[in-house]
N, CA, C and O atoms as a CHARMM CRD file, in Angstrom:
* protein
*
  264
    1    1 MET  N     -3.59500   1.95500   4.12300 PROA 1      0.00000
    2    1 MET  CA    -2.01700   2.51900   4.71100 PROA 1      0.00000
    3    1 MET  C     -1.25900   2.84600   3.71100 PROA 1      0.00000
    4    1 MET  O     -1.69900   1.85000   3.13700 PROA 1      0.00000
    5    2 ALA  N     -0.67000   3.20700   3.08900 PROA 2      0.00000
    6    2 ALA  CA     0.54700   2.86300   2.22800 PROA 2      0.00000
    7    2 ALA  C      1.65300   1.88400   2.64600 PROA 2      0.00000
    8    2 ALA  O      1.73000   1.20500   3.67000 PROA 2      0.00000
    9    3 THR  N      2.54300   1.98500   1.53500 PROA 3      0.00000
   10    3 THR  CA     3.55500   0.98100   1.55100 PROA 3      0.00000
   11    3 THR  C      4.35000   1.57200   1.48700 PROA 3      0.00000
   12    3 THR  O      4.15700   2.75800   1.21900 PROA 3      0.00000
   13    4 LYS  N      5.71500   1.07500   1.69900 PROA 4      0.00000
   14    4 LYS  CA     7.22300   2.02000   1.90900 PROA 4      0.00000
   15    4 LYS  C      7.64800   2.55700   0.42200 PROA 4      0.00000
   16    4 LYS  O      8.19400   3.65800   0.35400 PROA 4      0.00000
   17    5 ALA  N      7.42300   1.84400  -0.70600 PROA 5      0.00000
   18    5 ALA  CA     7.29000   2.51700  -1.64300 PROA 5      0.00000
   19    5 ALA  C      6.32400   3.21300  -2.45700 PROA 5      0.00000
   20    5 ALA  O      6.75600   3.88600  -3.39300 PROA 5      0.00000
   21    6 GLU  N      5.00600   3.15300  -2.23300 PROA 6      0.00000
   22    6 GLU  CA     4.17700   4.09600  -2.36600 PROA 6      0.00000
   23    6 GLU  C      4.36900   5.40300  -1.61000 PROA 6      0.00000
   24    6 GLU  O      3.86500   6.45900  -1.99300 PROA 6      0.00000
   25    7 ILE  N      4.95400   5.31000  -0.75900 PROA 7      0.00000
   26    7 ILE  CA     5.39200   6.83100   0.34600 PROA 7      0.00000
   27    7 ILE  C      6.57700   7.10400  -0.43400 PROA 7      0.00000
   28    7 ILE  O      6.48000   8.29400  -0.73300 PROA 7      0.00000
   29    8 LYS  N      7.44300   6.72700  -0.83100 PROA 8      0.00000
   30    8 LYS  CA     9.26500   7.26000  -1.38700 PROA 8      0.00000
   31    8 LYS  C      8.24200   7.68400  -3.00900 PROA 8      0.00000
   32    8 LYS  O      8.76200   8.61300  -3.62800 PROA 8      0.00000
   33    9 GLU  N      7.02400   7.15000  -3.62900 PROA 9      0.00000
   34    9 GLU  CA     7.30600   7.26000  -4.83400 PROA 9      0.00000
   35    9 GLU  C      6.86100   8.84400  -4.90600 PROA 9      0.00000
   36    9 GLU  O      7.27000   9.67500  -5.71600 PROA 9      0.00000
   37   10 ALA  N      5.69200   9.08500  -3.59300 PROA 10     0.00000
   38   10 ALA  CA     4.79400  10.27300  -3.23200 PROA 10     0.00000
   39   10 ALA  C      5.83500  11.47800  -3.60800 PROA 10     0.00000
   40   10 ALA  O      6.02100  12.33900  -4.46800 PROA 10     0.00000
   41   11 ILE  N      6.75100  10.63600  -1.60600 PROA 11     0.00000
   42   11 ILE  CA     7.56600  12.16700  -1.72800 PROA 11     0.00000
   43   11 ILE  C      8.58500  12.47400  -3.05900 PROA 11     0.00000
   44   11 ILE  O      8.77500  13.68800  -3.13600 PROA 11     0.00000
   45   12 LEU  N      9.14800  11.87500  -3.90700 PROA 12     0.00000
   46   12 LEU  CA     9.99000  11.78100  -5.18900 PROA 12     0.00000
   47   12 LEU  C      9.31600  12.89300  -6.25100 PROA 12     0.00000
   48   12 LEU  O      9.82400  13.95500  -6.61200 PROA 12     0.00000
   49   13 ASN  N      7.96300  12.30400  -6.66100 PROA 13     0.00000
   50   13 ASN  CA     7.18800  13.20600  -7.60600 PROA 13     0.00000
   51   13 ASN  C      6.89000  14.52100  -6.83500 PROA 13     0.00000
   52   13 ASN  O      6.74700  15.55300  -7.49200 PROA 13     0.00000
   53   14 ALA  N      6.80100  14.54400  -5.63600 PROA 14     0.00000
   54   14 ALA  CA     6.38200  15.57500  -4.75900 PROA 14     0.00000
   55   14 ALA  C      7.47000  16.80100  -4.98200 PROA 14     0.00000
   56   14 ALA  O      7.20700  17.97400  -5.24800 PROA 14     0.00000
   57   15 SER  N      8.67800  16.23600  -4.80800 PROA 15     0.00000
   58   15 SER  CA     9.12500  16.66000  -4.99000 PROA 15     0.00000
   59   15 SER  C     10.32600  17.48000  -6.17000 PROA 15     0.00000
   60   15 SER  O     11.29600  18.18100  -5.88100 PROA 15     0.00000
   61   16 GLY  N      9.74700  17.01700  -7.71200 PROA 16     0.00000
   62   16 GLY  CA     9.48500  16.78500  -9.10000 PROA 16     0.00000
   63   16 GLY  C     10.95500  15.97900  -9.34500 PROA 16     0.00000
   64   16 GLY  O     11.92200  16.26400 -10.05100 PROA 16     0.00000
   65   17 ASN  N     10.70900  14.96600  -8.53800 PROA 17     0.00000
   66   17 ASN  CA    11.71900  13.60300  -8.96600 PROA 17     0.00000
   67   17 ASN  C     13.02800  14.05900  -9.34000 PROA 17     0.00000
   68   17 ASN  O     13.31700  14.07000 -10.53600 PROA 17     0.00000
   69   18 PRO  N     14.10100  14.54700  -8.22300 PROA 18     0.00000
   70   18 PRO  CA    15.49900  14.50400  -8.35100 PROA 18     0.00000
   71   18 PRO  C     16.07400  13.21800  -8.63800 PROA 18     0.00000
   72   18 PRO  O     15.53000  12.13600  -8.41600 PROA 18     0.00000
   73   19 GLU  N     17.04900  13.37700  -9.07600 PROA 19     0.00000
   74   19 GLU  CA    17.70200  12.61000  -9.53800 PROA 19     0.00000
   75   19 GLU  C     19.12900  12.37900  -8.62900 PROA 19     0.00000
   76   19 GLU  O     19.88900  11.41900  -8.75800 PROA 19     0.00000
   77   20 SER  N     19.30600  13.60900  -7.59500 PROA 20     0.00000
   78   20 SER  CA    20.31800  13.43900  -6.18400 PROA 20     0.00000
   79   20 SER  C     19.69400  14.76700  -5.68000 PROA 20     0.00000
   80   20 SER  O     18.76700  15.49400  -6.04000 PROA 20     0.00000
   81   21 GLY  N     20.68800  14.75800  -4.61000 PROA 21     0.00000
   82   21 GLY  CA    20.25700  15.69000  -3.98700 PROA 21     0.00000
   83   21 GLY  C     20.28400  15.14900  -3.09900 PROA 21     0.00000
   84   21 GLY  O     20.55800  13.94900  -3.06400 PROA 21     0.00000
   85   22 VAL  N     19.86000  16.22700  -1.54500 PROA 22     0.00000
   86   22 VAL  CA    19.39300  15.88200  -0.22200 PROA 22     0.00000
   87   22 VAL  C     17.71300  14.93700  -0.48000 PROA 22     0.00000
   88   22 VAL  O     17.53200  13.99800   0.29500 PROA 22     0.00000
   89   23 VAL  N     16.77600  15.18200  -1.36300 PROA 23     0.00000
   90   23 VAL  CA    15.93600  14.82600  -0.99800 PROA 23     0.00000
   91   23 VAL  C     16.41000  13.10400  -1.44500 PROA 23     0.00000
   92   23 VAL  O     16.32500  12.01900  -0.87000 PROA 23     0.00000
   93   24 PHE  N     16.94800  13.59000  -2.82400 PROA 24     0.00000
   94   24 PHE  CA    16.98500  11.90300  -3.56700 PROA 24     0.00000
   95   24 PHE  C     17.98100  11.11900  -2.67100 PROA 24     0.00000
   96   24 PHE  O     17.77000   9.92000  -2.85400 PROA 24     0.00000
   97   25 LYS  N     18.91200  11.30100  -1.83700 PROA 25     0.00000
   98   25 LYS  CA    19.30900  10.33300  -0.35100 PROA 25     0.00000
   99   25 LYS  C     19.53400   9.99800   0.56200 PROA 25     0.00000
  100   25 LYS  O     20.34000   9.35000   1.23000 PROA 25     0.00000
  101   26 ASN  N     17.48300  11.28500   0.57600 PROA 26     0.00000
  102   26 ASN  CA    17.15400  10.65400   1.90600 PROA 26     0.00000
  103   26 ASN  C     15.79800   9.96100   2.06500 PROA 26     0.00000
  104   26 ASN  O     15.25000   9.54600   3.08600 PROA 26     0.00000
  105   27 VAL  N     15.28400   9.93900   0.40600 PROA 27     0.00000
  106   27 VAL  CA    13.64100   9.19200   0.59800 PROA 27     0.00000
  107   27 VAL  C     13.52000   8.37800   0.97400 PROA 27     0.00000
  108   27 VAL  O     12.39200   8.20800   1.43800 PROA 27     0.00000
  109   28 ASP  N     14.33700   7.41300   1.08300 PROA 28     0.00000
  110   28 ASP  CA    14.29100   6.04600   1.84100 PROA 28     0.00000
  111   28 ASP  C     14.24800   5.73200   3.74000 PROA 28     0.00000
  112   28 ASP  O     13.81100   4.90700   4.54200 PROA 28     0.00000
  113   29 ALA  N     15.06900   7.09600   3.69900 PROA 29     0.00000
  114   29 ALA  CA    15.18700   6.77700   5.47900 PROA 29     0.00000
  115   29 ALA  C     13.75900   7.65200   5.88200 PROA 29     0.00000
  116   29 ALA  O     13.32100   7.43500   7.01100 PROA 29     0.00000
  117   30 TRP  N     12.96100   8.69300   4.95700 PROA 30     0.00000
  118   30 TRP  CA    11.65600   9.64200   5.12600 PROA 30     0.00000
  119   30 TRP  C     10.77900   8.36000   5.09100 PROA 30     0.00000
  120   30 TRP  O     10.25100   7.83600   6.07200 PROA 30     0.00000
  121   31 ALA  N     10.69400   7.85100   3.53000 PROA 31     0.00000
  122   31 ALA  CA    10.08600   6.92400   3.57400 PROA 31     0.00000
  123   31 ALA  C      9.54700   5.53100   4.67500 PROA 31     0.00000
  124   31 ALA  O      8.37600   5.15300   4.66500 PROA 31     0.00000
  125   32 GLU  N     10.33500   5.05900   5.34000 PROA 32     0.00000
  126   32 GLU  CA    10.23700   4.13100   6.52700 PROA 32     0.00000
  127   32 GLU  C      9.92600   5.14300   7.55900 PROA 32     0.00000
  128   32 GLU  O      8.73900   4.94200   7.81400 PROA 32     0.00000
  129   33 ALA  N     10.32500   6.07100   8.25300 PROA 33     0.00000
  130   33 ALA  CA     9.88100   6.69000   8.63200 PROA 33     0.00000
  131   33 ALA  C      8.37600   7.24700   9.11500 PROA 33     0.00000
  132   33 ALA  O      7.73700   7.43800  10.14900 PROA 33     0.00000
  133   34 ILE  N      8.26400   7.36100   7.85400 PROA 34     0.00000
  134   34 ILE  CA     6.00200   7.38500   7.40500 PROA 34     0.00000
  135   34 ILE  C      5.41200   6.32300   7.72600 PROA 34     0.00000
  136   34 ILE  O      4.21700   6.27100   8.01700 PROA 34     0.00000
  137   35 VAL  N      6.19100   5.36000   7.70700 PROA 35     0.00000
  138   35 VAL  CA     5.78100   3.86300   7.30500 PROA 35     0.00000
  139   35 VAL  C      5.28600   3.79100   8.75300 PROA 35     0.00000
  140   35 VAL  O      4.09900   3.97500   9.02400 PROA 35     0.00000
  141   36 ALA  N      6.47900   3.44300   9.94000 PROA 36     0.00000
  142   36 ALA  CA     6.70800   3.55400  10.86100 PROA 36     0.00000
  143   36 ALA  C      5.90200   3.87700  11.91000 PROA 36     0.00000
  144   36 ALA  O      5.74600   3.19000  12.91900 PROA 36     0.00000
  145   37 LEU  N      5.19600   5.31700  11.58100 PROA 37     0.00000
  146   37 LEU  CA     4.55800   6.25000  12.22700 PROA 37     0.00000
  147   37 LEU  C      3.27400   5.92600  12.65000 PROA 37     0.00000
  148   37 LEU  O      2.81500   6.20200  13.75900 PROA 37     0.00000
  149   38 ASP  N      2.37100   5.00300  11.24500 PROA 38     0.00000
  150   38 ASP  CA     1.37800   4.14000  10.89600 PROA 38     0.00000
  151   38 ASP  C      0.89600   2.94100  11.03500 PROA 38     0.00000
  152   38 ASP  O     -0.21500   2.43300  10.88000 PROA 38     0.00000
  153   39 ALA  N      2.86600   2.24000  11.64900 PROA 39     0.00000
  154   39 ALA  CA     2.59000   0.93600  12.45600 PROA 39     0.00000
  155   39 ALA  C      1.70700   1.09800  13.46300 PROA 39     0.00000
  156   39 ALA  O      1.54900   2.10100  14.15900 PROA 39     0.00000
  157   40 PRO  N      1.08700  -0.03100  13.51200 PROA 40     0.00000
  158   40 PRO  CA     0.42200  -0.37900  14.82000 PROA 40     0.00000
  159   40 PRO  C      1.78300  -1.04700  16.05800 PROA 40     0.00000
  160   40 PRO  O      2.76100  -1.78500  15.93800 PROA 40     0.00000
  161   41 THR  N      1.07500  -0.21800  17.30100 PROA 41     0.00000
  162   41 THR  CA     2.57500  -0.09400  18.46400 PROA 41     0.00000
  163   41 THR  C      1.21600  -1.17900  18.75700 PROA 41     0.00000
  164   41 THR  O      0.02400  -1.17100  18.44900 PROA 41     0.00000
  165   42 LYS  N      2.27500  -2.24600  19.65400 PROA 42     0.00000
  166   42 LYS  CA     1.60300  -3.14900  21.14200 PROA 42     0.00000
  167   42 LYS  C      1.62100  -2.04600  22.53100 PROA 42     0.00000
  168   42 LYS  O      2.47900  -1.30000  23.00100 PROA 42     0.00000
  169   43 SER  N      0.83200  -2.23300  22.73100 PROA 43     0.00000
  170   43 SER  CA     0.39500  -1.58100  24.23400 PROA 43     0.00000
  171   43 SER  C      0.13700  -2.13600  25.40100 PROA 43     0.00000
  172   43 SER  O     -1.05500  -2.11600  25.71000 PROA 43     0.00000
  173   44 THR  N      1.12300  -2.80000  26.42100 PROA 44     0.00000
  174   44 THR  CA     0.92500  -2.82300  27.20900 PROA 44     0.00000
  175   44 THR  C      0.69400  -2.39000  28.41600 PROA 44     0.00000
  176   44 THR  O      1.07500  -3.10700  29.34100 PROA 44     0.00000
  177   45 LYS  N      0.13200  -1.33100  28.67000 PROA 45     0.00000
  178   45 LYS  CA    -1.72200  -0.33200  29.25600 PROA 45     0.00000
  179   45 LYS  C     -1.80400  -1.22400  29.73100 PROA 45     0.00000
  180   45 LYS  O     -1.26200  -2.28400  29.41800 PROA 45     0.00000
  181   46 LYS  N     -2.53200  -0.99900  30.63800 PROA 46     0.00000
  182   46 LYS  CA    -3.87000  -1.13000  31.11400 PROA 46     0.00000
  183   46 LYS  C     -4.69900   0.10900  31.09300 PROA 46     0.00000
  184   46 LYS  O     -4.20500   1.14600  31.53600 PROA 46     0.00000
  185   47 VAL  N     -6.09200   0.09900  30.55200 PROA 47     0.00000
  186   47 VAL  CA    -7.04600   0.67700  30.35400 PROA 47     0.00000
  187   47 VAL  C     -6.90700   1.21700  32.16700 PROA 47     0.00000
  188   47 VAL  O     -6.81500   0.21000  32.86900 PROA 47     0.00000
  189   48 GLU  N     -6.87400   2.57200  33.03200 PROA 48     0.00000
  190   48 GLU  CA    -6.65400   2.72500  34.09800 PROA 48     0.00000
  191   48 GLU  C     -8.33500   2.96100  34.03100 PROA 48     0.00000
  192   48 GLU  O     -9.01100   3.46100  33.13200 PROA 48     0.00000
  193   49 GLU  N     -8.84200   2.25200  35.69400 PROA 49     0.00000
  194   49 GLU  CA    -9.73100   2.11400  36.44000 PROA 49     0.00000
  195   49 GLU  C     -9.84800   3.45800  36.82500 PROA 49     0.00000
  196   49 GLU  O     -9.06800   4.34900  37.16200 PROA 49     0.00000
  197   50 LYS  N    -11.38800   3.29800  36.63200 PROA 50     0.00000
  198   50 LYS  CA   -11.93200   5.17500  36.84800 PROA 50     0.00000
  199   50 LYS  C    -12.27200   4.93600  38.43500 PROA 50     0.00000
  200   50 LYS  O    -13.05900   4.23900  39.07500 PROA 50     0.00000
  201   51 SER  N    -11.11000   6.02400  38.75500 PROA 51     0.00000
  202   51 SER  CA   -11.78300   6.60900  40.47400 PROA 51     0.00000
  203   51 SER  C    -12.77500   7.51500  40.87800 PROA 51     0.00000
  204   51 SER  O    -13.21700   8.29600  40.03600 PROA 51     0.00000
  205   52 GLU  N    -13.23200   7.54200  42.12100 PROA 52     0.00000
  206   52 GLU  CA   -13.92100   8.46600  42.41000 PROA 52     0.00000
  207   52 GLU  C    -13.57100  10.23800  41.83500 PROA 52     0.00000
  208   52 GLU  O    -12.83900  10.10800  40.85400 PROA 52     0.00000
  209   53 PRO  N    -13.69500  10.97700  41.96000 PROA 53     0.00000
  210   53 PRO  CA   -13.11500  12.24100  41.55100 PROA 53     0.00000
  211   53 PRO  C    -13.20600  12.66700  43.82900 PROA 53     0.00000
  212   53 PRO  O    -14.03800  12.53300  44.72600 PROA 53     0.00000
  213   54 VAL  N    -12.03200  13.08700  43.71200 PROA 54     0.00000
  214   54 VAL  CA   -11.91600  14.15600  45.13200 PROA 54     0.00000
  215   54 VAL  C    -12.45600  15.35100  44.89100 PROA 54     0.00000
  216   54 VAL  O    -12.42500  16.37300  44.20500 PROA 54     0.00000
  217   55 LYS  N    -13.29400  14.39100  46.32400 PROA 55     0.00000
  218   55 LYS  CA   -13.74500  16.03100  46.96500 PROA 55     0.00000
  219   55 LYS  C    -13.30500  17.88600  46.94000 PROA 55     0.00000
  220   55 LYS  O    -12.86000  18.35900  47.98500 PROA 55     0.00000
  221   56 GLU  N    -13.41000  18.45300  46.17700 PROA 56     0.00000
  222   56 GLU  CA   -12.64000  19.92600  46.55800 PROA 56     0.00000
  223   56 GLU  C    -13.75900  21.19100  47.45200 PROA 56     0.00000
  224   56 GLU  O    -14.87400  21.69900  47.33500 PROA 56     0.00000
  225   57 THR  N    -12.53600  21.22500  48.37100 PROA 57     0.00000
  226   57 THR  CA   -12.86300  22.52700  49.43900 PROA 57     0.00000
  227   57 THR  C    -12.93900  23.47600  49.22700 PROA 57     0.00000
  228   57 THR  O    -11.99300  24.16900  49.60200 PROA 57     0.00000
  229   58 ARG  N    -13.94500  24.08600  48.58500 PROA 58     0.00000
  230   58 ARG  CA   -14.13800  26.06000  48.69300 PROA 58     0.00000
  231   58 ARG  C    -14.48700  27.18700  49.26200 PROA 58     0.00000
  232   58 ARG  O    -15.61900  27.64500  49.41400 PROA 58     0.00000
  233   59 VAL  N    -13.30100  27.68900  49.62200 PROA 59     0.00000
  234   59 VAL  CA   -13.55800  29.15100  50.49300 PROA 59     0.00000
  235   59 VAL  C    -14.31000  29.97200  49.22700 PROA 59     0.00000
  236   59 VAL  O    -14.16400  30.25500  48.03800 PROA 59     0.00000
  237   60 VAL  N    -15.41300  30.17900  50.60900 PROA 60     0.00000
  238   60 VAL  CA   -16.35600  31.10200  50.07700 PROA 60     0.00000
  239   60 VAL  C    -15.84000  32.59100  51.18200 PROA 60     0.00000
  240   60 VAL  O    -15.94700  33.68800  50.63500 PROA 60     0.00000
  241   61 SER  N    -15.34400  32.57400  52.57400 PROA 61     0.00000
  242   61 SER  CA   -15.40200  33.62400  53.51600 PROA 61     0.00000
  243   61 SER  C    -13.61300  33.34400  53.61500 PROA 61     0.00000
  244   61 SER  O    -12.98200  32.30100  53.78500 PROA 61     0.00000
  245   62 ALA  N    -13.11000  34.94400  53.40400 PROA 62     0.00000
  246   62 ALA  CA   -11.27900  34.63400  53.91000 PROA 62     0.00000
  247   62 ALA  C    -11.34700  34.54100  56.01700 PROA 62     0.00000
  248   62 ALA  O    -12.20900  35.04200  56.73900 PROA 62     0.00000
  249   63 ASP  N    -10.28900  33.84700  56.37800 PROA 63     0.00000
  250   63 ASP  CA   -10.27900  33.79700  57.28400 PROA 63     0.00000
  251   63 ASP  C     -9.74500  35.01000  58.15500 PROA 63     0.00000
  252   63 ASP  O     -9.88300  35.15500  59.37000 PROA 63     0.00000
  253   64 GLU  N     -9.03700  35.93200  57.16400 PROA 64     0.00000
  254   64 GLU  CA    -8.51800  37.10100  57.98300 PROA 64     0.00000
  255   64 GLU  C     -8.68500  38.22500  57.69300 PROA 64     0.00000
  256   64 GLU  O     -8.69000  38.47100  56.48700 PROA 64     0.00000
  257   65 THR  N     -8.84500  39.11800  58.45500 PROA 65     0.00000
  258   65 THR  CA    -9.97300  40.49300  58.21100 PROA 65     0.00000
  259   65 THR  C     -8.62300  41.10100  58.70400 PROA 65     0.00000
  260   65 THR  O     -7.75800  40.82900  59.53600 PROA 65     0.00000
  261   66 ARG  N     -9.00900  42.53500  57.30800 PROA 66     0.00000
  262   66 ARG  CA    -7.54100  43.74400  57.49400 PROA 66     0.00000
  263   66 ARG  C     -8.46000  44.91300  57.78400 PROA 66     0.00000
  264   66 ARG  O     -7.98900  46.03000  57.99800 PROA 66     0.00000
C-alpha cells in the first residue's frame, strides 16, 4: 500500500506538477481519500450460516383452460 505522500506525488506527476489550480489545491484531500479506500476496515459482521435451500414448486401445466 502506498503512503499518502507517495500518492500525492503520483497525482501531481500525472497532472504535470501544477503550482496552482484545482489539482494543487485538492491533492491532499484526494490522497487522503485514496488512502482511506485501501485502509483495512474492522468488520463486526459474522459470516452467515448457510441454510437449506428453499424448495421450488414448478408448474408443469396450467390450472385453467380457455
